[in-house]
C-alpha positions as CSV (number, residue, x, y, z in Angstrom):
1,X,-13.9,51.3,22.1
2,X,-10.1,51.3,21.8
3,X,-9.9,49.4,25.1
4,X,-12.0,46.6,23.6
5,X,-9.8,46.4,20.5
6,X,-6.7,46.4,22.8
7,X,-8.1,43.4,24.7
8,X,-8.7,41.5,21.5
9,X,-5.2,42.3,20.1
10,X,-3.6,41.3,23.4
11,X,-5.7,38.3,24.6
12,X,-7.2,37.1,21.3
13,X,-9.8,34.4,21.4
14,X,-10.6,34.4,25.1
15,X,-11.2,38.1,24.9
16,X,-13.5,37.6,21.9
17,X,-15.4,34.9,23.8
18,X,-15.9,37.0,27.0
19,X,-16.8,40.2,25.3
20,X,-19.5,38.6,23.2
21,X,-21.0,36.9,26.2
22,X,-21.2,40.3,27.9
23,X,-22.4,42.1,24.8
24,X,-25.2,39.7,24.0
25,X,-26.4,39.6,27.6
26,X,-27.0,43.3,27.2
27,X,-23.8,45.2,28.3
28,X,-22.6,48.0,26.0
29,X,-20.2,46.1,23.9
30,X,-20.0,47.0,20.2
31,X,-20.6,43.4,19.0
32,X,-20.7,44.0,15.2
33,X,-17.7,46.3,15.3
34,X,-15.8,43.8,17.4
35,X,-16.4,41.0,15.0
36,X,-15.5,43.0,12.0
37,X,-12.3,44.0,13.7
38,X,-11.5,40.3,14.3
39,X,-12.2,39.7,10.6
40,X,-9.5,42.4,9.9
41,X,-7.1,40.6,12.3
42,X,-7.7,37.4,10.3
43,X,-6.9,39.4,7.2
44,X,-3.6,40.4,8.7
45,X,-2.9,36.8,9.9
46,X,-3.0,37.8,13.6
47,X,-6.0,35.5,14.2
48,X,-7.1,32.2,12.7
49,X,-10.6,32.2,11.1
50,X,-11.6,28.8,12.5
51,X,-10.5,29.6,16.0
52,X,-12.0,33.1,15.9
53,X,-15.3,31.7,14.6
54,X,-15.3,29.0,17.4
55,X,-14.6,31.6,20.1
56,X,-17.3,34.0,18.8
57,X,-19.8,31.2,18.3
58,X,-19.4,29.8,21.8
59,X,-19.5,33.3,23.3
60,X,-22.7,34.1,21.4
61,X,-24.2,30.8,22.6
62,X,-23.4,31.5,26.2
63,X,-24.7,35.1,26.1
64,X,-28.0,34.3,24.4
65,X,-28.5,31.2,26.7
66,X,-28.0,33.4,29.8
67,X,-30.6,35.9,28.5
68,X,-33.0,33.0,27.8
69,X,-32.5,31.7,31.3
70,X,-33.0,35.1,32.9
71,X,-36.3,35.5,31.0
72,X,-37.4,32.1,32.0
73,X,-36.4,32.4,35.7
74,X,-37.2,36.1,36.5
75,X,-39.2,37.6,33.6
76,X,-42.6,36.6,34.8
77,X,-41.8,37.6,38.4
78,X,-40.5,41.0,37.3
79,X,-43.7,41.6,35.2
80,X,-45.9,40.6,38.1
81,X,-44.2,43.1,40.4
82,X,-43.6,46.0,38.1
83,X,-45.8,45.5,35.0
84,X,-48.7,47.5,36.4
85,X,-46.5,50.6,36.5
86,X,-45.9,50.5,32.7
87,X,-49.5,49.3,31.9
88,X,-48.4,45.7,31.2
89,X,-51.5,43.7,32.4
90,X,-51.4,39.9,32.5
91,X,-53.8,39.9,29.5
92,X,-51.4,42.0,27.4
93,X,-48.4,39.9,28.4
94,X,-50.3,36.7,27.4
95,X,-51.1,38.3,24.0
96,X,-47.5,39.2,23.4
97,X,-46.4,35.7,24.3
98,X,-49.0,34.2,21.9
99,X,-47.6,36.4,19.1
100,X,-44.1,35.3,20.0
101,X,-45.2,31.7,19.9
102,X,-46.3,32.3,16.3
103,X,-43.4,34.4,15.0
104,X,-40.8,34.6,17.8
105,X,-38.7,31.6,16.9
106,X,-37.8,33.2,13.5
107,X,-37.1,36.5,15.3
108,X,-34.5,34.8,17.4
109,X,-32.5,34.2,14.2
110,X,-33.2,37.5,12.5
111,X,-32.7,39.5,15.7
112,X,-29.0,38.9,15.7
113,X,-28.7,41.3,12.8
114,X,-30.7,44.1,14.5
115,X,-28.8,46.2,17.1
116,X,-30.3,46.0,20.6
117,X,-32.7,43.1,19.8
118,X,-30.6,40.0,20.4
119,X,-30.9,39.7,24.2
120,X,-34.4,41.1,24.2
121,X,-35.8,38.3,22.0
122,X,-34.0,35.7,24.1
123,X,-35.5,37.1,27.3
124,X,-39.0,37.1,25.8
125,X,-38.4,33.6,24.5
126,X,-37.6,32.4,28.0
127,X,-40.5,34.3,29.6
128,X,-42.9,32.9,27.1
129,X,-41.9,29.4,27.9
130,X,-40.5,28.6,24.5
131,X,-39.0,25.1,24.8
132,X,-35.2,25.1,25.1
133,X,-34.7,22.8,22.1
134,X,-36.7,25.1,19.9
135,X,-35.0,28.2,21.3
136,X,-31.6,26.6,20.7
137,X,-32.4,25.6,17.1
138,X,-33.3,29.2,16.0
139,X,-31.0,31.2,18.3
140,X,-27.9,29.1,17.8
141,X,-28.5,29.1,14.0
142,X,-28.7,32.9,14.1
143,X,-25.5,33.0,16.0
144,X,-23.7,30.9,13.4
145,X,-24.9,33.1,10.6
146,X,-24.1,36.3,12.4
147,X,-20.6,35.4,13.5
148,X,-19.7,34.1,10.0
149,X,-21.1,37.2,8.3
150,X,-19.2,39.8,10.3
151,X,-15.9,37.9,10.5
152,X,-16.1,37.5,6.7
153,X,-17.0,41.1,6.2
154,X,-13.9,42.2,8.2
155,X,-11.7,39.8,6.3
156,X,-13.0,41.0,2.9
157,X,-12.8,44.8,3.5
158,X,-9.4,44.5,5.2
159,X,-7.9,47.9,5.9
160,X,-11.3,49.6,5.3
161,X,-13.0,47.7,8.2
162,X,-13.4,50.8,10.4
163,X,-15.1,52.9,7.7
164,X,-17.2,49.9,6.7
165,X,-18.5,49.3,10.2
166,X,-19.5,53.0,10.6
167,X,-21.5,52.9,7.3
168,X,-23.0,49.5,8.2
169,X,-24.0,50.6,11.7
170,X,-25.7,53.7,10.2
171,X,-27.7,51.6,7.8
172,X,-28.6,49.0,10.4
173,X,-30.0,51.8,12.6
174,X,-32.0,53.2,9.7
175,X,-33.4,49.7,8.9
176,X,-34.3,49.2,12.5
177,X,-36.2,52.5,12.6
178,X,-38.0,51.6,9.3
179,X,-39.0,48.2,10.6
180,X,-40.2,49.7,13.9
181,X,-42.4,52.2,12.0
182,X,-43.9,49.5,9.8
183,X,-44.7,47.3,12.8
184,X,-46.3,50.3,14.5
185,X,-48.4,51.1,11.4
186,X,-49.5,47.5,11.1
187,X,-50.5,47.4,14.8
188,X,-52.4,50.7,14.5
189,X,-54.3,49.4,11.5
190,X,-55.3,46.2,13.3
191,X,-56.2,48.1,16.4
192,X,-58.5,50.5,14.4
193,X,-60.2,47.6,12.7
194,X,-61.0,46.1,16.1
195,X,-62.2,49.4,17.6
196,X,-64.3,50.6,14.7
197,X,-67.0,47.7,14.8
198,X,-67.2,48.2,18.6
199,X,-68.1,51.9,18.1
200,X,-70.7,51.1,15.5
């Protein structure tokens, strides 16, 4: 963690760009903490808001686009080879892709604010064949909101940035867990409705 902050302090905008590319592709980079720290550096006048926003936005675009390409190029191949080992039949994959076609574009925007979801939604978007233009519209808009929100947060809280990110991360994890439970319950209810008539 401190190494990441050191890179940002020493190399500034290029480090922010590179770390966000890696983090959004899926490497263990603390993206939200990193952006909040950059907001703090803006607060102390060590970074410029416009340049930090540009570097972060371009890094996010590159990272999310790489994830989309990987899903489009290799996602289907990987599922064909290894899906049977985790019970992912072609029929189930098709059903997931249909659901993503209905709701997934919005998830590309909202997913930026859920830890661990950003690169996953992009991979699924690529795998489902979501057109690049539609992907870019929602994913890049999400990146713009996400970068602006966390840079602004770091700037507003100033010296309290570290404590704020700890609290925020805790609540984001709780919110992610609650959303996952709700989605699971909805899926179980729908599944039971489909199974019950068949039993009768």
